[in-house]
N, C-alpha and C positions, 0 to 999 in steps of 0.2 A: 547452334549458338542461341537460338530463340529459347530452347529448352533450358539452357543454363541460365539465361537472364530471368526467365519465369521462376525458376527454382530460387534464385537469389532474392528476387522481389517477394516471393511468398514467404521465405524464411525471415526476411527483414520485417514484413508487416505482422507476421505471427509473433515475433519476439517483442516488437515495440507496442503492439496493441495491448499487451498485458503488463506493461511497465508500471511500476508503482510510483508514479510522480504524484504527489499530493500537495494540496494547498490548504492551509488552515484558515477558515472563514470566521468572521466575528459573531455571526448569529446562526442558531440551529436551523432555521428555515432555509438558509443558503446551502446547506450541506447535503451531500449525497449519502454520507455515513456519519452517524454520531459516535464518538469514541470516548471511552473512559480509560485513563491510565491507572493501572493497578499498582499496588505496593510490592507485590511478589509475582514471580513468573508463573507459579502454578495457578494463580487466579485468572490468568489471561487466556483469551481465545487465540491470540496471536502474539508471538514474540517478534518485535520489530527492531531492526538495525537501521539507524539513520546513516545514509551514505553521503559522502562529500560531493560526489558528482552524479549527474543524471544518468550517465551510461552504466553506472554500477547498479542501478535499480532495475533489475530485470526479472520478469516473471512475477508470479503471485506467490512469492515465498517469504514475504516479510521484510524485504529490503526496500526502504522508502527513501525517496529524495524529495525534500520539501522545496517547492518552487517559490519564486518571488511574486508571481502573478497567477491569478486563477485560470487564465486561458492557457497556461503552460501545463496544467495539471490534468491527470487522468481522473482523479477523484478529489472532490472538495470535502474536507472533514471539519467537524466541529468537536471540540474537546469539552465534555460535560463535567460537571462537578460531582455527580453521583452515578454509580454504576447502573442503577435502574433506569436512568435516562438514555443510556447508550445502546446502540445496535451491536457494537463490538467492543470488547475489552482487550486492551493491549498492555504490554510491558516492554520498555526499551531495554535492549541488551547492548553490551559493550563490544561484541565481536560479530562479524557477519555470519560466521558459521553457526551461531546460536539461533539465528532467525528461522522461525518455523511456525506452522499452525498447530496449535494444541487442540482446537475444536474445528475439525474439518467441515462440519455442517454449516459453518458461517463463511466458508471460503468464497461463496458466490457474492458476498457483499463488496469485495474488492475487484471484481471483474468489470 
């Protein structure tokens, strides 16, 4: 029984620790990651789908849930006006199955 409980807890913490709950901050110095939103998907490092509920934002695969408060978020992001100011370039997609990393070398930014 202890083994089953241990496995369940391990799986729970593994999946929730990489959840993509983000909070948009007002100033760049408050952010963990600076983001630029591109006009086209091929320009982006990450294709992002905005989820309606926090439980839908699992893993580091581009499914984001925007929180109402910074303490609820895994990452605080700041949206820049220019691509050269950003650590990560994203493009918002309309369907969850389109969310993915185009540039795997930047995947560490969202862990």
